[in-house]
C-alpha positions as CSV (number, residue, x, y, z in Angstrom):
1,M,122.1,94.8,110.0
2,T,118.7,92.9,109.9
3,K,118.4,90.7,107.0
4,K,115.6,91.6,104.6
5,E,113.2,88.8,103.5
6,D,112.2,89.1,99.9
7,H,109.0,87.5,100.1
8,I,106.6,86.9,103.2
9,A,103.4,85.0,103.2
10,L,101.0,86.2,106.1
11,F,98.1,83.8,107.1
12,I,95.5,85.4,109.4
13,D,93.0,83.5,111.7
14,S,90.3,86.0,111.6
15,D,88.3,84.3,114.5
16,N,91.4,84.3,116.8
17,I,93.0,87.8,116.0
18,S,91.5,91.3,116.5
19,H,91.0,93.3,113.3
20,R,92.7,96.4,115.2
21,S,96.0,94.5,115.4
22,I,96.5,94.0,111.6
23,E,98.2,97.4,110.9
24,G,100.8,96.6,113.5
25,I,101.4,93.2,112.1
26,I,101.8,94.7,108.6
27,N,104.0,97.4,109.9
28,E,106.3,94.8,111.9
29,L,106.6,92.4,108.9
30,S,107.3,95.1,106.5
31,K,110.9,95.8,108.5
32,Y,112.0,92.3,107.0
33,G,110.5,92.6,103.4
34,V,107.5,92.7,101.5
35,V,104.3,90.8,102.6
36,N,103.1,90.1,99.1
37,I,100.6,87.2,100.1
38,R,98.1,88.2,102.5
39,Q,95.2,85.7,103.4
40,A,92.6,86.0,106.2
41,Y,90.7,82.9,106.7
42,G,87.0,82.8,108.3
43,N,83.4,82.2,107.6
44,W,82.7,85.6,106.1
45,T,78.9,85.4,106.2
46,K,79.2,85.6,110.1
47,D,78.6,88.9,111.9
48,N,81.6,88.6,114.3
49,L,84.0,89.1,111.4
50,K,82.1,92.1,109.9
51,N,84.8,94.6,111.6
52,W,87.5,92.9,109.5
53,E,85.7,93.9,106.0
54,D,87.3,97.5,106.0
55,K,90.8,96.2,107.0
56,L,90.8,93.6,104.3
57,L,90.4,96.3,101.6
58,E,92.9,98.9,103.3
59,F,95.6,96.4,103.5
60,A,94.9,94.5,100.3
61,I,94.1,91.3,102.2
62,K,92.8,88.3,100.3
63,P,89.6,86.9,102.3
64,I,89.5,83.0,102.1
65,Q,85.9,81.8,102.7
66,Q,85.4,78.6,104.9
67,F,81.8,77.4,105.8
68,D,81.3,75.8,109.2
69,Y,80.5,72.1,108.1
70,S,79.8,71.0,111.7
71,K,79.9,72.1,115.3
72,N,83.1,71.7,117.2
73,K,85.1,71.3,114.2
74,N,87.2,74.3,112.8
75,A,87.3,73.7,109.2
76,T,89.1,77.1,108.9
77,D,92.1,75.7,110.7
78,I,92.4,72.9,108.5
79,L,92.0,74.9,105.3
80,M,94.7,77.6,106.6
81,T,97.1,74.7,107.2
82,I,96.7,73.2,104.1
83,D,97.3,76.5,102.0
84,A,100.2,77.1,104.0
85,I,101.8,73.5,103.3
86,D,100.8,74.0,99.5
87,L,102.6,77.4,99.3
88,L,105.5,75.8,101.2
89,H,106.1,73.5,98.3
90,T,105.0,75.7,95.3
91,K,106.3,79.0,95.8
92,D,109.7,80.7,96.6
93,I,108.6,82.3,100.1
94,D,111.6,83.6,102.2
95,A,109.3,83.8,105.4
96,F,106.0,82.7,106.6
97,A,103.7,84.8,109.2
98,F,101.0,83.2,111.2
99,A,98.6,85.6,113.0
100,T,96.7,83.4,115.4
101,S,96.2,82.5,119.2
102,D,95.6,79.0,118.4
103,S,98.0,76.2,119.5
104,D,96.6,73.9,116.7
105,F,98.9,75.7,114.2
106,T,102.1,74.7,116.2
107,P,102.6,71.6,113.9
108,V,102.6,73.5,110.6
109,V,104.9,76.2,112.0
110,M,107.3,73.5,113.0
111,R,107.0,71.9,109.4
112,V,107.9,75.2,107.7
113,Q,110.7,75.8,110.2
114,A,112.1,72.2,109.4
115,E,112.4,73.6,105.7
116,G,114.9,76.1,107.2
117,I,112.3,79.1,106.5
118,K,111.7,81.6,109.2
119,V,108.3,81.9,111.0
120,F,107.0,84.9,112.7
121,G,104.0,84.4,115.0
122,F,101.5,87.0,116.1
123,G,98.9,86.4,118.7
124,E,97.1,87.6,122.2
125,K,98.8,87.1,125.5
126,K,96.4,84.0,126.0
127,T,98.2,82.2,123.2
128,P,99.5,78.8,124.3
129,K,103.3,78.7,124.9
130,P,103.8,75.6,122.5
131,F,102.9,77.9,119.6
132,M,105.1,80.8,120.8
133,A,108.0,78.8,121.4
134,A,107.6,77.2,117.8
135,C,107.9,80.3,116.1
136,S,111.3,82.1,115.1
137,Q,109.8,85.2,116.6
138,F,106.6,85.9,118.5
139,I,105.0,89.2,119.3
140,F,101.9,89.8,121.3
141,T,99.4,91.6,119.3
142,E,98.4,93.9,122.3
143,K,101.8,95.3,121.9
144,L,101.3,96.3,118.3
145,M,97.7,97.2,118.6
146,A,96.6,100.9,118.1
147,T,93.4,101.9,119.7
148,A,91.5,104.3,117.7
149,V,89.1,106.4,119.8
150,K,86.7,108.6,117.7
151,N,85.8,111.7,119.2
152,E,82.8,114.3,118.0
153,T,85.3,115.7,115.4
154,D,86.3,112.2,114.2
155,Q,89.8,112.7,115.2
156,T,91.9,109.6,116.5
157,E,94.1,109.0,119.3
158,T,96.7,106.1,119.5
159,E,97.5,104.4,122.6
160,T,101.2,103.7,123.2
161,P,102.3,100.3,124.4
162,V,103.2,100.2,127.8
163,R,107.0,99.6,128.5
164,K,108.1,97.3,131.2
165,T,110.3,99.0,133.7
166,N,113.6,98.2,134.9
167,K,112.3,96.2,137.9
168,E,109.7,94.3,136.0
169,M,112.2,93.2,133.5
170,R,114.6,92.0,136.2
171,Q,111.9,90.1,137.9
172,D,111.5,88.2,134.5
173,T,113.6,84.9,135.0
174,W,113.2,83.8,131.4
175,L,114.0,87.3,130.0
176,V,117.2,87.6,132.1
177,N,118.4,84.1,131.3
178,V,117.7,84.7,127.6
179,L,120.0,87.9,127.6
180,R,122.7,86.5,129.7
181,N,122.8,83.2,128.2
182,A,123.4,85.0,124.7
183,V,126.0,87.2,126.1
184,D,127.9,84.1,127.4
185,H,127.7,82.4,124.0
186,T,128.9,85.3,121.9
187,M,131.4,87.3,124.3
188,D,135.2,87.3,123.7
189,E,138.0,86.6,126.2
190,Y,137.3,89.8,128.1
191,G,133.7,89.2,128.3
192,W,132.4,91.8,126.0
193,A,129.9,90.6,123.3
194,S,128.6,92.6,120.2
195,L,125.0,93.4,120.6
196,A,124.6,92.4,116.8
197,E,125.8,89.0,117.5
198,V,123.8,88.8,120.9
199,G,120.7,89.9,119.0
200,Q,121.4,87.1,116.2
201,Y,121.9,84.4,118.8
202,I,118.8,85.3,120.4
203,N,116.8,85.3,117.1
204,N,118.2,81.7,116.4
205,S,117.5,80.3,119.7
206,T,114.3,81.8,121.1
207,S,111.0,83.5,120.0
208,F,111.9,86.6,121.9
209,S,111.1,90.0,120.5
210,P,111.7,93.3,122.4
211,I,108.3,94.6,121.2
212,N,106.6,92.5,124.0
213,Y,108.4,94.6,126.7
214,G,107.5,97.8,124.8
215,Y,110.9,98.4,123.2
216,K,111.3,98.8,119.6
217,K,115.0,97.9,119.7
218,L,117.0,95.3,121.6
219,S,119.6,98.2,122.4
220,N,117.0,100.3,124.1
221,L,115.8,97.3,126.4
222,I,119.6,96.4,127.2
223,K,119.9,100.0,128.4
224,E,117.0,100.0,130.6
225,I,117.4,96.6,132.2
226,D,120.9,97.7,133.5
227,L,122.5,94.3,133.8
228,F,125.2,95.0,131.4
229,D,128.1,97.3,130.9
230,I,128.0,99.2,127.6
231,A,130.8,100.2,125.2
232,Y,131.1,101.7,121.6
233,D,133.7,101.6,119.2
234,E,135.6,104.7,118.1
235,G,133.2,105.5,115.5
236,N,130.1,105.2,117.9
237,K,128.6,102.6,115.5
238,Q,129.3,99.1,117.1
239,L,127.8,98.4,120.5
240,S,129.3,95.8,122.7
241,I,127.9,94.7,126.2
242,R,129.3,92.7,129.2
243,D,127.5,91.3,132.1
244,K,128.1,93.3,135.1
245,R,128.8,90.2,137.2
246,W,131.7,89.2,134.7
247,K,135.0,88.7,136.5
248,N,138.3,88.3,134.8
């Protein structure tokens, strides 16, 4: 069972995250606990952040104003980092979440992780790898984003994230290595590994999330990629997997 985090603090870099992704971010974090601290940073006097205004009200997000004191200097990043570190030492926070596509936040993520606190990362596919790797779990906002298209009757349609196919996932060397390595380190003498333990090992060692491949659950991804034999216990509650290459 997934451990519930009691208190989660969400920091949003509004200049580097689309307002259309915030609903998906909140929904994802709510699986782990209560996002009781929600702060969005930016220069709210600028027109490029106007689309955020309704989202701030809808999701009870506190806007943090930061003026641009000089060109080519991102004061917003500095303020967001300072506030995160202050919160780290003054509040009892079980997990932090940073929504940004900016690698400048990599040091603060590593600092929070050094305290043994989990960090969820959210960003666009352009996000530099060092930031993604520093997070406990990183999810592409494109996979969470609901594209609302208004028609003449003001109805909305939601675009479902595209799932990676069996072939596409098998060609992803990083993904295949992550899965097989996790099984290798958690399997018993017969090559079988509990999927729960496999998932826990992956969470502890990488920033992987099945959502980035279009799957809500690791079990669904495992079944689709078809690299492992699958077995259930007598009550069909415990799922175990074994690499199809395994030999006794």
